[in-house]
C-alpha positions in Angstrom: -20.0 13.0 8.8 -18.3 11.0 5.9 -21.3 9.7 4.6 -22.4 13.3 3.3 -19.0 13.7 1.8 -18.2 14.3 -2.0 -16.0 11.2 -1.4 -18.6 9.1 0.1 -19.2 7.0 -2.7 -15.5 6.8 -3.9 -13.4 3.9 -2.5 -9.7 5.3 -2.5 -6.6 3.1 -3.2 -3.1 4.4 -2.4 -0.5 2.9 -4.3 2.4 3.5 -2.0 2.0 3.9 1.9 5.1 6.3 2.5 5.1 9.6 4.1 2.9 11.5 1.7 0.3 8.6 1.4 0.2 8.4 5.2 -0.2 12.0 5.4 -3.2 12.0 2.8 -4.9 9.1 4.5 -4.6 10.8 7.9 -6.1 14.0 6.5 -8.9 12.2 4.9 -9.9 10.6 8.1 -9.2 13.7 10.3 -11.6 15.7 8.2 -14.2 12.9 8.2 -14.1 12.8 4.4 -14.2 9.1 4.2 -14.4 6.1 6.4 -11.4 4.0 7.2 -12.9 0.9 5.4 -13.1 2.9 2.2 -9.4 3.3 1.9 -7.0 0.6 0.7 -3.1 1.0 0.9 -0.9 -0.9 -1.2 2.7 -1.4 -0.7 5.5 -3.7 -1.1 6.8 -3.4 2.4 4.8 -5.4 4.8 5.9 -3.4 7.9 4.8 -0.1 6.3 1.4 -1.6 5.7 1.3 -2.9 9.2 2.0 0.5 10.5 -0.8 2.2 8.6 -3.2 -0.3 9.3 -2.8 -0.1 13.0 -2.8 3.7 12.9 -5.8 4.2 10.7 -7.7 0.7 10.6 -7.6 0.8 6.7 -7.4 -2.1 4.4 -4.2 -2.9 3.2 -2.5 -5.1 0.4 0.7 -5.9 -1.4 -1.1 -6.3 -4.7 -1.4 -3.0 -6.6 -3.7 -4.3 -9.6 -6.3 -5.7 -7.2 -6.3 -2.7 -4.9 -6.7 -0.5 -8.3 -9.7 -2.5 -9.5 -11.9 -2.0 -6.5 -11.2 1.8 -6.4 -12.9 4.8 -8.0 -9.9 7.0 -7.0 -6.4 5.8 -7.2 -3.6 7.8 -5.5 0.1 7.4 -6.9 2.1 8.0 -4.0 5.3 6.1 -4.8 8.9 7.3 -5.3 9.8 8.6 -8.7 12.1 6.1 -9.8 9.6 3.2 -9.3 6.7 5.1 -11.1 7.3 3.8 -14.4 7.1 0.3 -13.3 4.0 0.7 -11.1 2.0 2.5 -14.0 3.1 -0.5 -16.4 2.0 -2.9 -13.8 -1.5 -0.9 -13.4 -1.9 -0.8 -17.2 -5.4 -2.6 -17.9 -6.4 -2.9 -14.1 -8.2 0.6 -13.7 -11.8 1.1 -14.1 -12.7 3.1 -17.0 -14.3 5.7 -15.0 -11.6 5.8 -12.2 -9.8 9.0 -11.3 -6.0 8.8 -10.9 -4.2 11.3 -8.6 -0.5 11.6 -8.9 1.5 13.2 -6.1 4.9 12.1 -7.6 7.3 14.8 -8.3 8.3 15.5 -11.9 6.0 13.0 -13.5 4.3 14.4 -16.4 0.7 13.6 -17.4 1.6 12.3 -20.9 4.1 9.8 -19.6 1.7 8.5 -17.0 -1.3 8.2 -19.4 0.8 6.3 -21.9 1.9 4.0 -19.3 -1.3 3.5 -17.7 -3.4 3.4 -20.7 -5.8 5.7 -19.0 -6.7 9.5 -19.3 -8.5 10.7 -16.4 -5.4 11.9 -14.5 -4.7 14.8 -11.9 -1.2 15.7 -11.5 -0.2 17.6 -8.4 2.7 19.4 -6.7 2.4 19.2 -2.9 5.2 20.2 -0.5 6.7 19.0 2.8 4.3 20.8 5.2 1.6 18.6 3.6 2.7 16.0 6.0 1.3 17.8 8.9 -1.8 19.1 7.1 -0.4 22.5 6.3 1.0 21.9 2.8 0.5 24.1 -0.6 -0.5 21.7 -3.5 -1.0 23.0 -6.9 -2.8 20.7 -9.3 -4.3 20.3 -12.8 -6.4 17.8 -14.5 -6.8 16.3 -18.0 -10.1 17.0 -20.1 -11.3 13.6 -19.3 -11.6 14.3 -15.5 -15.3 15.1 -14.8 -16.6 18.1 -12.9 -17.4 15.9 -10.0 -14.0 14.3 -10.1 -12.5 17.5 -9.9 -14.4 18.3 -6.8 -13.3 15.1 -5.4 -9.5 15.8 -6.3 -9.9 18.9 -4.4 -11.3 17.3 -1.4 -8.5 15.0 -1.3 -5.7 17.4 -1.8 -7.4 19.7 0.7 -6.7 17.3 3.4 -3.0 18.1 2.9 -3.5 21.9 3.6 -4.5 24.4 0.9 -4.8 23.5 -2.9 -4.9 25.5 -5.9 -6.1 24.5 -9.5 -4.3 25.7 -12.6 -5.3 25.1 -16.4 -1.8 24.8 -17.7 0.4 21.8 -16.8 3.5 24.0 -17.3 2.5 25.7 -13.9 3.3 22.6 -12.1 7.1 23.0 -12.9 6.6 26.8 -11.8 5.1 25.6 -8.6 7.9 23.2 -8.1 10.4 26.2 -8.1 8.2 28.2 -5.7 6.1 26.2 -3.2 7.6 22.7 -3.9 11.1 23.6 -3.2 10.2 26.7 -1.1 10.3 25.1 2.3 14.0 24.4 1.7 14.4 28.2 1.2 12.5 28.9 4.3 14.5 26.3 6.2 17.9 27.8 4.9 16.7 31.1 6.2 15.8 29.7 9.5 19.3 27.9 9.9 21.1 31.2 9.0 19.0 33.2 11.7 19.7 30.5 14.3 23.4 30.5 13.7 23.5 34.2 13.7 21.8 34.2 17.0 24.0 31.6 18.5 26.9 33.9 17.2 25.4 36.6 19.3 25.5 34.4 22.5 22.3 32.8 22.6 22.0 29.0 23.2 21.1 27.0 20.1 17.9 25.8 21.8 16.8 29.4 22.7 17.8 30.6 19.1 15.7 27.8 17.5 12.7 28.6 19.5 12.9 32.4 18.7 13.4 31.7 15.1 10.7 29.2 14.6 8.2 31.3 16.3 9.4 34.5 14.4 8.8 32.5 11.0 5.5 31.1 12.3 4.2 34.4 13.6 5.2 36.2 10.4 3.7 33.8 8.2 0.4 34.0 10.1 0.4 37.9 10.3 0.9 38.0 6.6 -1.8 35.4 5.9 -4.3 37.5 8.1 -3.3 41.1 6.7 -4.8 42.6 3.7 -1.6 44.4 2.7 1.3 43.4 0.6 4.3 41.8 2.4 6.5 45.0 1.2 4.2 47.3 3.2 4.3 45.0 6.0 8.2 44.9 6.0 8.1 48.9 5.9 5.9 48.8 9.1 8.9 47.0 11.0 11.5 49.3 9.4 11.9 52.4 11.2 14.1 55.1 9.3 17.6 55.1 10.8 16.8 52.0 13.0 18.3 48.5 13.5 15.9 46.8 10.9 16.8 49.5 8.3 20.6 48.7 8.7 19.8 44.9 8.4 17.7 45.4 5.3 20.5 47.4 3.8 22.9 44.7 4.3 20.5 42.0 2.8 20.0 44.4 -0.3 23.8 45.0 -0.4 24.4 41.2 -0.6 21.8 40.8 -3.5 19.4 38.8 -1.2 16.4 39.4 -3.5 18.5 38.5 -6.6 20.1 35.4 -5.3 16.6 34.1 -4.3 15.2 34.9 -7.5 17.9 33.1 -9.3 17.4 30.1 -7.0 13.7 29.9 -8.0 14.6 30.3 -11.8 17.2 27.5 -11.4 14.7 25.1 -9.8 12.2 25.8 -12.4 14.7 25.1 -15.2 15.5 21.8 -13.4 12.1 20.8 -13.1 11.4 21.4 -16.8 14.7 19.3 -17.6 13.5 16.4 -15.5 10.1 16.4 -16.9 11.5 16.3 -20.4 13.8 13.5 -19.4 10.8 11.6 -17.9 8.7 12.0 -21.0 11.6 10.9 -23.2 12.0 8.0 -21.2 8.2 7.1 -21.4 8.3 7.5 -25.1 11.2 5.3 -25.5 9.5 2.6 -23.3 6.3 2.9 -25.5 8.1 2.5 -28.6 10.0 -0.5 -27.1 6.5 -2.1 -26.1 5.2 -1.7 -29.6 8.2 -3.0 -31.5 7.5 -6.4 -33.1 9.6 -9.4 -31.8 11.3 -11.4 -34.5 10.0 -15.0 -34.5 12.7 -17.6 -34.1 13.3 -19.7 -37.2 14.7 -23.3 -37.1 17.2 -24.0 -40.0 17.1 -27.3 -41.5 20.4 -29.0 -42.0 
């Protein structure tokens, strides 16, 4: 029951009720971690609030500050381009002992902390399958996040699928390149396999069904098997057989190298975007601290 959960005494507010916020709310309720009345969603779009209120029976509001004041856990689930404005609006509204969890891609802890005026922050890197409770979320936390709050963060993020804690924030950029962008690599592989099957004469609907089940089954097999994927591939690859010819062509086309370069490029881009975010935050902080000149009236 939700009453015995690590989150039972921690009202949660979601700033942003979009796809990721909805997924987290649904996961928390599906796993009975909290009661609906302990969750508040804040969003500027009333139609979105009406949808989540009808679906989950939670509290809703359009006022971020009021919603944050009543929460012990505040989840930032807004779009990256509005995060700076949202954090500035929340400055001074958070409880001193509140936990902030960000699921905003690319937003560094330093910039969020500066804008919020708050230090107990968890930064996460979820991925798209989190929207159906099958995600992979990598996260880290500041020193000001207590042991209990880390447990609470793990419970919240576990509602999205699997979660992995790392000590070093730089691993969030690395996670972005591997698991964050990873679904796109898998979808592209699926797309290519479907097109190849259609080229062989299969209908597109049958090709899609075959490919999706093949990917799903392979992932489940890999998860349950104690051996390395390389060994599993060898199990499928008979000497001189069809799979051996196919693997030869993939290696000839530098499949592994191209994929590795793609991951490295995604990592470099994630680092660059994080540095840009931090630079903008520092510039905004400097602008806030700059004294304004008082107007003087000249006598004639």
